[in-house]
mmCIF file of the N, C-alpha and C atoms, coordinates in Angstrom:
data_MODEL
# 
_entry.id   MODEL 
# 
loop_
_atom_site.group_PDB 
_atom_site.id 
_atom_site.type_symbol 
_atom_site.label_atom_id 
_atom_site.label_alt_id 
_atom_site.label_comp_id 
_atom_site.label_asym_id 
_atom_site.label_entity_id 
_atom_site.label_seq_id 
_atom_site.pdbx_PDB_ins_code 
_atom_site.Cartn_x 
_atom_site.Cartn_y 
_atom_site.Cartn_z 
_atom_site.occupancy 
_atom_site.B_iso_or_equiv 
_atom_site.pdbx_formal_charge 
_atom_site.auth_seq_id 
_atom_site.auth_comp_id 
_atom_site.auth_asym_id 
_atom_site.auth_atom_id 
_atom_site.pdbx_PDB_model_num 
ATOM 1   N N  . GLU A 1 1  ? 173.603 1.269   318.636 1.00 0.00 ? 1  GLU A N  1 
ATOM 2   C CA . GLU A 1 1  ? 173.626 1.036   320.070 1.00 0.00 ? 1  GLU A CA 1 
ATOM 3   C C  . GLU A 1 1  ? 175.066 1.083   320.547 1.00 0.00 ? 1  GLU A C  1 
ATOM 4   N N  . GLU A 1 2  ? 175.304 1.666   321.702 1.00 0.00 ? 2  GLU A N  1 
ATOM 5   C CA . GLU A 1 2  ? 176.647 1.782   322.242 1.00 0.00 ? 2  GLU A CA 1 
ATOM 6   C C  . GLU A 1 2  ? 177.251 0.407   322.449 1.00 0.00 ? 2  GLU A C  1 
ATOM 7   N N  . GLY A 1 3  ? 178.484 0.221   321.983 1.00 0.00 ? 3  GLY A N  1 
ATOM 8   C CA . GLY A 1 3  ? 179.171 -1.050  322.157 1.00 0.00 ? 3  GLY A CA 1 
ATOM 9   C C  . GLY A 1 3  ? 178.768 -2.121  321.166 1.00 0.00 ? 3  GLY A C  1 
ATOM 10  N N  . ALA A 1 4  ? 178.011 -1.764  320.157 1.00 0.00 ? 4  ALA A N  1 
ATOM 11  C CA . ALA A 1 4  ? 177.490 -2.763  319.217 1.00 0.00 ? 4  ALA A CA 1 
ATOM 12  C C  . ALA A 1 4  ? 178.592 -3.442  318.418 1.00 0.00 ? 4  ALA A C  1 
ATOM 13  N N  . ASP A 1 5  ? 179.730 -2.791  318.233 1.00 0.00 ? 5  ASP A N  1 
ATOM 14  C CA . ASP A 1 5  ? 180.803 -3.370  317.437 1.00 0.00 ? 5  ASP A CA 1 
ATOM 15  C C  . ASP A 1 5  ? 181.894 -4.017  318.283 1.00 0.00 ? 5  ASP A C  1 
ATOM 16  N N  . LYS A 1 6  ? 181.696 -4.152  319.565 1.00 0.00 ? 6  LYS A N  1 
ATOM 17  C CA . LYS A 1 6  ? 182.695 -4.762  320.436 1.00 0.00 ? 6  LYS A CA 1 
ATOM 18  C C  . LYS A 1 6  ? 182.567 -6.277  320.412 1.00 0.00 ? 6  LYS A C  1 
ATOM 19  N N  . ASP A 1 7  ? 183.681 -6.952  320.674 1.00 0.00 ? 7  ASP A N  1 
ATOM 20  C CA . ASP A 1 7  ? 183.683 -8.405  320.786 1.00 0.00 ? 7  ASP A CA 1 
ATOM 21  C C  . ASP A 1 7  ? 183.628 -8.784  322.257 1.00 0.00 ? 7  ASP A C  1 
ATOM 22  N N  . HIS A 1 8  ? 182.851 -9.815  322.561 1.00 0.00 ? 8  HIS A N  1 
ATOM 23  C CA . HIS A 1 8  ? 182.762 -10.328 323.922 1.00 0.00 ? 8  HIS A CA 1 
ATOM 24  C C  . HIS A 1 8  ? 182.890 -11.840 323.882 1.00 0.00 ? 8  HIS A C  1 
ATOM 25  N N  . PHE A 1 9  ? 183.493 -12.413 324.921 1.00 0.00 ? 9  PHE A N  1 
ATOM 26  C CA . PHE A 1 9  ? 183.599 -13.861 325.030 1.00 0.00 ? 9  PHE A CA 1 
ATOM 27  C C  . PHE A 1 9  ? 182.234 -14.446 325.342 1.00 0.00 ? 9  PHE A C  1 
ATOM 28  N N  . VAL A 1 10 ? 181.916 -15.560 324.692 1.00 0.00 ? 10 VAL A N  1 
ATOM 29  C CA . VAL A 1 10 ? 180.695 -16.298 325.025 1.00 0.00 ? 10 VAL A CA 1 
ATOM 30  C C  . VAL A 1 10 ? 181.034 -17.782 325.059 1.00 0.00 ? 10 VAL A C  1 
ATOM 31  N N  . HIS A 1 11 ? 180.673 -18.430 326.148 1.00 0.00 ? 11 HIS A N  1 
ATOM 32  C CA . HIS A 1 11 ? 180.827 -19.881 326.275 1.00 0.00 ? 11 HIS A CA 1 
ATOM 33  C C  . HIS A 1 11 ? 179.578 -20.526 325.706 1.00 0.00 ? 11 HIS A C  1 
ATOM 34  N N  . ILE A 1 12 ? 179.714 -21.702 325.154 1.00 0.00 ? 12 ILE A N  1 
ATOM 35  C CA . ILE A 1 12 ? 178.565 -22.384 324.544 1.00 0.00 ? 12 ILE A CA 1 
ATOM 36  C C  . ILE A 1 12 ? 177.399 -22.514 325.518 1.00 0.00 ? 12 ILE A C  1 
ATOM 37  N N  . SER A 1 13 ? 177.678 -22.570 326.798 1.00 0.00 ? 13 SER A N  1 
ATOM 38  C CA . SER A 1 13 ? 176.592 -22.675 327.786 1.00 0.00 ? 13 SER A CA 1 
ATOM 39  C C  . SER A 1 13 ? 175.788 -21.379 327.883 1.00 0.00 ? 13 SER A C  1 
ATOM 40  N N  . GLY A 1 14 ? 176.328 -20.273 327.336 1.00 0.00 ? 14 GLY A N  1 
ATOM 41  C CA . GLY A 1 14 ? 175.625 -18.997 327.370 1.00 0.00 ? 14 GLY A CA 1 
ATOM 42  C C  . GLY A 1 14 ? 174.684 -18.783 326.191 1.00 0.00 ? 14 GLY A C  1 
ATOM 43  N N  . LEU A 1 15 ? 174.647 -19.763 325.270 1.00 0.00 ? 15 LEU A N  1 
ATOM 44  C CA . LEU A 1 15 ? 173.811 -19.627 324.074 1.00 0.00 ? 15 LEU A CA 1 
ATOM 45  C C  . LEU A 1 15 ? 172.403 -20.134 324.314 1.00 0.00 ? 15 LEU A C  1 
ATOM 46  N N  . ILE A 1 16 ? 171.425 -19.389 323.846 1.00 0.00 ? 16 ILE A N  1 
ATOM 47  C CA . ILE A 1 16 ? 170.038 -19.847 323.839 1.00 0.00 ? 16 ILE A CA 1 
ATOM 48  C C  . ILE A 1 16 ? 169.732 -20.426 322.460 1.00 0.00 ? 16 ILE A C  1 
ATOM 49  N N  . ASP A 1 17 ? 170.191 -19.730 321.401 1.00 0.00 ? 17 ASP A N  1 
ATOM 50  C CA . ASP A 1 17 ? 169.993 -20.159 320.017 1.00 0.00 ? 17 ASP A CA 1 
ATOM 51  C C  . ASP A 1 17 ? 171.339 -20.526 319.408 1.00 0.00 ? 17 ASP A C  1 
ATOM 52  N N  . GLU A 1 18 ? 171.314 -21.348 318.349 1.00 0.00 ? 18 GLU A N  1 
ATOM 53  C CA . GLU A 1 18 ? 172.522 -21.603 317.575 1.00 0.00 ? 18 GLU A CA 1 
ATOM 54  C C  . GLU A 1 18 ? 172.844 -20.331 316.808 1.00 0.00 ? 18 GLU A C  1 
ATOM 55  N N  . ILE A 1 19 ? 174.108 -19.907 316.848 1.00 0.00 ? 19 ILE A N  1 
ATOM 56  C CA . ILE A 1 19 ? 174.488 -18.695 316.130 1.00 0.00 ? 19 ILE A CA 1 
ATOM 57  C C  . ILE A 1 19 ? 175.527 -19.028 315.074 1.00 0.00 ? 19 ILE A C  1 
ATOM 58  N N  . ARG A 1 20 ? 175.535 -18.210 314.030 1.00 0.00 ? 20 ARG A N  1 
ATOM 59  C CA . ARG A 1 20 ? 176.497 -18.345 312.938 1.00 0.00 ? 20 ARG A CA 1 
ATOM 60  C C  . ARG A 1 20 ? 177.142 -16.995 312.704 1.00 0.00 ? 20 ARG A C  1 
ATOM 61  N N  . GLU A 1 21 ? 178.314 -17.011 312.096 1.00 0.00 ? 21 GLU A N  1 
ATOM 62  C CA . GLU A 1 21 ? 179.008 -15.765 311.784 1.00 0.00 ? 21 GLU A CA 1 
ATOM 63  C C  . GLU A 1 21 ? 178.092 -14.867 310.964 1.00 0.00 ? 21 GLU A C  1 
ATOM 64  N N  . GLY A 1 22 ? 178.002 -13.612 311.366 1.00 0.00 ? 22 GLY A N  1 
ATOM 65  C CA . GLY A 1 22 ? 177.170 -12.644 310.667 1.00 0.00 ? 22 GLY A CA 1 
ATOM 66  C C  . GLY A 1 22 ? 175.789 -12.469 311.267 1.00 0.00 ? 22 GLY A C  1 
ATOM 67  N N  . ASP A 1 23 ? 175.366 -13.392 312.159 1.00 0.00 ? 23 ASP A N  1 
ATOM 68  C CA . ASP A 1 23 ? 174.065 -13.249 312.815 1.00 0.00 ? 23 ASP A CA 1 
ATOM 69  C C  . ASP A 1 23 ? 174.063 -12.026 313.726 1.00 0.00 ? 23 ASP A C  1 
ATOM 70  N N  . GLU A 1 24 ? 172.939 -11.320 313.772 1.00 0.00 ? 24 GLU A N  1 
ATOM 71  C CA . GLU A 1 24 ? 172.755 -10.267 314.771 1.00 0.00 ? 24 GLU A CA 1 
ATOM 72  C C  . GLU A 1 24 ? 172.180 -10.929 316.007 1.00 0.00 ? 24 GLU A C  1 
ATOM 73  N N  . VAL A 1 25 ? 172.754 -10.610 317.151 1.00 0.00 ? 25 VAL A N  1 
ATOM 74  C CA . VAL A 1 25 ? 172.320 -11.237 318.396 1.00 0.00 ? 25 VAL A CA 1 
ATOM 75  C C  . VAL A 1 25 ? 172.094 -10.187 319.467 1.00 0.00 ? 25 VAL A C  1 
ATOM 76  N N  . GLU A 1 26 ? 171.370 -10.586 320.497 1.00 0.00 ? 26 GLU A N  1 
ATOM 77  C CA . GLU A 1 26 ? 171.276 -9.769  321.703 1.00 0.00 ? 26 GLU A CA 1 
ATOM 78  C C  . GLU A 1 26 ? 171.730 -10.649 322.855 1.00 0.00 ? 26 GLU A C  1 
ATOM 79  N N  . PHE A 1 27 ? 172.249 -10.009 323.897 1.00 0.00 ? 27 PHE A N  1 
ATOM 80  C CA . PHE A 1 27 ? 172.815 -10.760 325.011 1.00 0.00 ? 27 PHE A CA 1 
ATOM 81  C C  . PHE A 1 27 ? 172.907 -9.874  326.233 1.00 0.00 ? 27 PHE A C  1 
ATOM 82  N N  . GLU A 1 28 ? 173.137 -10.513 327.355 1.00 0.00 ? 28 GLU A N  1 
ATOM 83  C CA . GLU A 1 28 ? 173.407 -9.808  328.605 1.00 0.00 ? 28 GLU A CA 1 
ATOM 84  C C  . GLU A 1 28 ? 174.883 -9.993  328.916 1.00 0.00 ? 28 GLU A C  1 
ATOM 85  N N  . LEU A 1 29 ? 175.481 -9.041  329.607 1.00 0.00 ? 29 LEU A N  1 
ATOM 86  C CA . LEU A 1 29 ? 176.869 -9.160  330.028 1.00 0.00 ? 29 LEU A CA 1 
ATOM 87  C C  . LEU A 1 29 ? 176.921 -9.502  331.504 1.00 0.00 ? 29 LEU A C  1 
ATOM 88  N N  . LYS A 1 30 ? 177.780 -10.464 331.825 1.00 0.00 ? 30 LYS A N  1 
ATOM 89  C CA . LYS A 1 30 ? 177.946 -10.900 333.209 1.00 0.00 ? 30 LYS A CA 1 
ATOM 90  C C  . LYS A 1 30 ? 179.436 -10.945 333.513 1.00 0.00 ? 30 LYS A C  1 
ATOM 91  N N  . GLU A 1 31 ? 179.814 -10.451 334.682 1.00 0.00 ? 31 GLU A N  1 
ATOM 92  C CA . GLU A 1 31 ? 181.219 -10.463 335.088 1.00 0.00 ? 31 GLU A CA 1 
ATOM 93  C C  . GLU A 1 31 ? 181.660 -11.901 335.339 1.00 0.00 ? 31 GLU A C  1 
ATOM 94  N N  . GLY A 1 32 ? 182.744 -12.300 334.680 1.00 0.00 ? 32 GLY A N  1 
ATOM 95  C CA . GLY A 1 32 ? 183.305 -13.635 334.871 1.00 0.00 ? 32 GLY A CA 1 
ATOM 96  C C  . GLY A 1 32 ? 184.684 -13.540 335.493 1.00 0.00 ? 32 GLY A C  1 
ATOM 97  N N  . ASN A 1 33 ? 185.368 -14.676 335.582 1.00 0.00 ? 33 ASN A N  1 
ATOM 98  C CA . ASN A 1 33 ? 186.707 -14.709 336.174 1.00 0.00 ? 33 ASN A CA 1 
ATOM 99  C C  . ASN A 1 33 ? 187.716 -13.869 335.401 1.00 0.00 ? 33 ASN A C  1 
ATOM 100 N N  . LYS A 1 34 ? 187.528 -13.763 334.085 1.00 0.00 ? 34 LYS A N  1 
ATOM 101 C CA . LYS A 1 34 ? 188.492 -13.053 333.244 1.00 0.00 ? 34 LYS A CA 1 
ATOM 102 C C  . LYS A 1 34 ? 187.892 -11.814 332.597 1.00 0.00 ? 34 LYS A C  1 
ATOM 103 N N  . GLY A 1 35 ? 186.820 -11.278 333.152 1.00 0.00 ? 35 GLY A N  1 
ATOM 104 C CA . GLY A 1 35 ? 186.190 -10.087 332.594 1.00 0.00 ? 35 GLY A CA 1 
ATOM 105 C C  . GLY A 1 35 ? 184.751 -10.355 332.216 1.00 0.00 ? 35 GLY A C  1 
ATOM 106 N N  . LEU A 1 36 ? 184.216 -9.509  331.335 1.00 0.00 ? 36 LEU A N  1 
ATOM 107 C CA . LEU A 1 36 ? 182.809 -9.618  330.954 1.00 0.00 ? 36 LEU A CA 1 
ATOM 108 C C  . LEU A 1 36 ? 182.583 -10.769 329.978 1.00 0.00 ? 36 LEU A C  1 
ATOM 109 N N  . ASN A 1 37 ? 181.512 -11.514 330.198 1.00 0.00 ? 37 ASN A N  1 
ATOM 110 C CA . ASN A 1 37 ? 181.098 -12.607 329.325 1.00 0.00 ? 37 ASN A CA 1 
ATOM 111 C C  . ASN A 1 37 ? 179.691 -12.336 328.826 1.00 0.00 ? 37 ASN A C  1 
ATOM 112 N N  . ALA A 1 38 ? 179.428 -12.721 327.579 1.00 0.00 ? 38 ALA A N  1 
ATOM 113 C CA . ALA A 1 38 ? 178.078 -12.633 327.026 1.00 0.00 ? 38 ALA A CA 1 
ATOM 114 C C  . ALA A 1 38 ? 177.294 -13.863 327.478 1.00 0.00 ? 38 ALA A C  1 
ATOM 115 N N  . VAL A 1 39 ? 176.087 -13.651 328.011 1.00 0.00 ? 39 VAL A N  1 
ATOM 116 C CA . VAL A 1 39 ? 175.216 -14.750 328.439 1.00 0.00 ? 39 VAL A CA 1 
ATOM 117 C C  . VAL A 1 39 ? 173.819 -14.513 327.881 1.00 0.00 ? 39 VAL A C  1 
ATOM 118 N N  . ASN A 1 40 ? 173.011 -15.553 327.892 1.00 0.00 ? 40 ASN A N  1 
ATOM 119 C CA . ASN A 1 40 ? 171.644 -15.474 327.352 1.00 0.00 ? 40 ASN A CA 1 
ATOM 120 C C  . ASN A 1 40 ? 171.652 -14.909 325.933 1.00 0.00 ? 40 ASN A C  1 
ATOM 121 N N  . VAL A 1 41 ? 172.545 -15.451 325.103 1.00 0.00 ? 41 VAL A N  1 
ATOM 122 C CA . VAL A 1 41 ? 172.724 -14.988 323.727 1.00 0.00 ? 41 VAL A CA 1 
ATOM 123 C C  . VAL A 1 41 ? 171.635 -15.584 322.844 1.00 0.00 ? 41 VAL A C  1 
ATOM 124 N N  . LYS A 1 42 ? 170.914 -14.717 322.125 1.00 0.00 ? 42 LYS A N  1 
ATOM 125 C CA . LYS A 1 42 ? 169.888 -15.206 321.202 1.00 0.00 ? 42 LYS A CA 1 
ATOM 126 C C  . LYS A 1 42 ? 169.911 -14.406 319.910 1.00 0.00 ? 42 LYS A C  1 
ATOM 127 N N  . VAL A 1 43 ? 169.565 -15.083 318.820 1.00 0.00 ? 43 VAL A N  1 
ATOM 128 C CA . VAL A 1 43 ? 169.539 -14.471 317.495 1.00 0.00 ? 43 VAL A CA 1 
ATOM 129 C C  . VAL A 1 43 ? 168.331 -13.551 317.394 1.00 0.00 ? 43 VAL A C  1 
ATOM 130 N N  . LEU A 1 44 ? 168.533 -12.386 316.777 1.00 0.00 ? 44 LEU A N  1 
ATOM 131 C CA . LEU A 1 44 ? 167.426 -11.444 316.573 1.00 0.00 ? 44 LEU A CA 1 
ATOM 132 C C  . LEU A 1 44 ? 166.639 -11.802 315.335 1.00 0.00 ? 44 LEU A C  1 
# 
């Protein structure tokens, strides 16, 4: 998927599930004050 290897900022309030390093996740991108933020983050 395009952009699959990019890093995005996520605030803890944007998490739906607890995530750990190495987890595959899906998320939506939302424009924030400092650029794009990952929101509605959930483990696949």
